[in-house]
C-alpha positions as CSV (number, residue, x, y, z in Angstrom):
1,M,-10.3,-4.1,-12.1
2,I,-8.4,-5.9,-9.6
3,I,-6.2,-4.2,-6.9
4,Y,-3.5,-6.0,-5.3
5,L,-2.0,-4.3,-1.8
6,I,1.4,-5.2,-1.1
7,R,3.3,-4.1,2.1
8,H,7.3,-3.7,0.9
9,G,9.7,-6.1,2.3
10,Q,11.2,-6.5,5.9
11,V,13.3,-3.4,6.5
12,D,17.5,-3.5,7.8
13,G,16.8,-2.6,11.6
14,S,20.4,-2.4,11.7
15,T,20.7,1.0,10.6
16,T,18.5,4.3,11.2
17,V,17.9,6.1,8.1
18,F,16.1,9.8,8.5
19,N,15.7,11.4,5.0
20,E,15.5,14.9,5.6
21,E,13.7,15.7,2.4
22,K,11.2,13.5,2.7
23,K,10.7,14.1,6.6
24,C,10.8,10.0,7.9
25,N,12.6,6.8,8.1
26,D,13.6,5.3,4.9
27,P,15.6,2.8,5.4
28,V,16.5,-0.2,2.6
29,L,15.4,-3.6,2.4
30,S,17.1,-6.7,4.3
31,E,18.2,-9.8,2.9
32,L,14.9,-11.4,4.1
33,G,13.4,-8.8,2.6
34,R,15.2,-9.0,-0.5
35,W,14.1,-12.9,-0.8
36,Q,10.1,-11.7,-0.1
37,A,10.3,-10.0,-2.8
38,E,11.7,-12.0,-5.0
39,T,9.0,-14.8,-4.0
40,L,6.4,-12.5,-4.5
41,G,7.5,-11.9,-8.1
42,K,7.7,-15.0,-8.7
43,R,4.2,-15.1,-7.4
44,L,2.6,-12.3,-9.4
45,Q,3.5,-13.3,-12.6
46,K,0.2,-15.8,-12.9
47,Y,-1.5,-12.6,-12.4
48,S,-2.5,-10.2,-15.2
49,I,-0.5,-7.4,-14.0
50,T,0.3,-4.6,-16.0
51,K,1.3,-1.4,-13.6
52,L,3.2,-1.2,-10.6
53,F,2.8,2.4,-8.2
54,T,4.9,2.2,-5.4
55,S,5.3,4.5,-2.7
56,D,8.6,6.8,-3.4
57,L,10.1,5.4,0.1
58,K,13.3,3.2,-0.6
59,R,12.0,0.1,0.9
60,A,8.9,0.4,-1.5
61,V,10.5,1.1,-4.3
62,E,13.8,-1.6,-3.8
63,T,10.6,-3.4,-3.4
64,T,8.8,-2.9,-6.5
65,Q,12.2,-3.1,-8.5
66,I,12.4,-6.4,-7.7
67,I,8.9,-7.2,-8.4
68,S,8.8,-5.8,-12.2
69,R,11.8,-8.5,-12.9
70,Y,9.0,-10.6,-13.1
71,L,6.0,-8.7,-14.4
72,H,8.0,-6.6,-16.9
73,C,5.6,-3.6,-16.8
74,E,5.8,0.0,-15.8
75,I,6.8,1.3,-12.5
76,Y,4.9,4.8,-11.5
77,V,6.6,5.9,-8.0
78,T,4.2,8.8,-5.8
79,E,4.5,10.1,-2.5
80,D,1.2,9.5,-2.6
81,L,2.0,5.9,-1.1
82,R,3.9,7.0,1.5
83,E,4.0,6.0,4.5
84,V,1.3,7.7,6.8
85,N,1.8,8.3,10.5
86,S,-1.3,6.3,11.7
87,K,-1.4,8.2,15.0
88,Q,-1.7,11.3,13.2
89,L,-3.9,10.2,11.1
90,E,-6.4,8.8,13.8
91,L,-6.4,11.9,15.2
92,E,-7.2,13.9,11.9
93,I,-10.1,11.3,11.3
94,V,-11.7,11.8,15.0
95,Q,-11.4,15.5,14.3
96,A,-12.9,15.6,11.1
97,E,-15.4,12.7,11.1
98,I,-13.9,12.0,7.8
99,D,-16.2,10.8,5.3
100,I,-15.2,9.3,1.9
101,N,-17.6,11.4,-0.1
102,K,-17.0,14.6,1.9
103,P,-15.4,16.8,-0.5
104,R,-11.9,17.2,-1.2
105,E,-11.1,20.4,0.9
106,L,-13.3,19.1,3.6
107,I,-10.7,16.1,4.4
108,P,-7.5,16.7,6.1
109,L,-4.1,16.8,4.1
110,E,-3.3,13.2,5.6
111,I,-6.6,11.7,3.7
112,R,-6.4,13.9,0.7
113,R,-3.3,13.0,-0.8
114,I,-4.4,9.2,-0.7
115,R,-8.0,10.3,-2.0
116,Y,-6.1,11.7,-5.2
117,F,-4.2,8.9,-5.8
118,L,-7.6,6.2,-5.7
119,D,-9.2,8.8,-8.0
120,V,-6.5,8.8,-10.3
121,L,-6.5,5.0,-10.0
122,F,-10.0,3.7,-10.0
123,N,-9.8,5.2,-13.6
124,E,-8.0,2.3,-14.8
125,D,-9.4,0.0,-16.8
126,N,-6.3,-3.1,-15.9
127,N,-5.1,-5.3,-12.7
128,V,-2.8,-3.0,-10.8
129,A,-0.5,-3.6,-8.1
130,I,0.4,-0.7,-5.3
131,V,3.3,-1.5,-3.3
132,T,2.9,0.8,0.0
133,H,3.2,0.4,3.7
134,S,1.0,-1.0,6.5
135,A,-0.6,1.8,7.6
136,L,-1.8,3.1,4.4
137,I,-2.8,-0.6,3.6
138,Q,-4.8,-0.5,7.2
139,W,-6.2,2.7,6.5
140,L,-7.9,1.7,2.7
141,L,-9.1,-1.6,4.5
142,S,-10.7,0.5,7.4
143,T,-12.6,3.0,4.6
144,L,-13.8,0.2,2.3
145,L,-15.2,-2.2,5.1
146,E,-16.6,0.9,6.9
147,I,-14.2,0.2,10.5
148,P,-13.3,3.2,12.3
149,F,-9.5,3.6,12.1
150,K,-9.0,3.7,15.5
151,N,-10.5,0.1,15.5
152,R,-8.0,-1.0,12.5
153,S,-6.6,-3.9,14.7
154,L,-9.4,-5.7,13.5
155,I,-7.8,-6.0,10.4
156,G,-5.0,-7.4,11.8
157,P,-1.2,-6.7,11.1
158,I,-0.1,-6.1,7.9
159,I,2.5,-9.2,6.7
160,E,5.7,-7.8,4.6
161,C,4.9,-9.0,0.9
162,G,2.0,-10.0,1.8
163,I,-1.0,-9.5,-0.8
164,T,-4.7,-8.0,-0.5
165,Q,-6.9,-8.3,-3.5
166,L,-9.5,-5.9,-4.3
167,S,-11.9,-5.9,-7.0
168,F,-13.2,-3.0,-8.2
169,H,-16.4,-2.9,-10.4
170,N,-18.7,-0.3,-11.8
171,G,-17.9,1.7,-8.6
172,N,-18.1,-0.6,-6.2
173,Y,-15.0,-2.6,-4.4
174,Q,-15.2,-6.0,-2.8
175,V,-11.9,-8.0,-0.9
176,R,-11.5,-10.9,-2.2
177,S,-8.3,-12.0,0.4
178,M,-6.5,-10.2,2.7
179,N,-3.1,-10.3,3.6
180,D,-1.8,-13.5,2.2
181,Y,1.5,-14.6,2.1
182,S,1.4,-17.6,1.8
183,H,3.8,-17.6,-0.8
184,L,6.6,-17.1,2.1
185,E,7.8,-20.4,3.6
186,F,8.5,-19.9,6.8
């Protein structure tokens, strides 16, 4: 299975939209962000992606809906892929000295929801795309690459609509490419 981790497109920074229900900012895509998603969708056509998973925040859902026009596959929306508070996550990791293999009940809630999603995801046999947020992608990569989350800057910034490819076979992960945004012509 190949997992395509994708950051949502650029957001419209002209308005601040706080979602009371979700307790976070929830802006929509900018015009550039919609173009990024269109361009990404065209590129992803050459991959055999059978499912799209997305955060339930507007910017990720909108990016996924645009991509799906090119892939013609099901979209699964989940709060498990919602943006994480990177400062809070770092604090929880340091306090708990997180080991990804610890029993679920010993892992803080912010990480537990992501871990649960991964447990479900890794039972898939097909190639999937996950549209989510920068800090969550950094956490996944830092965990898989065994880089302390506080040193996540070593991974570098996650570019809007950039693609990180992970392969997962027989319980082993391999990073095939990181943050590829060659489809975006600047």
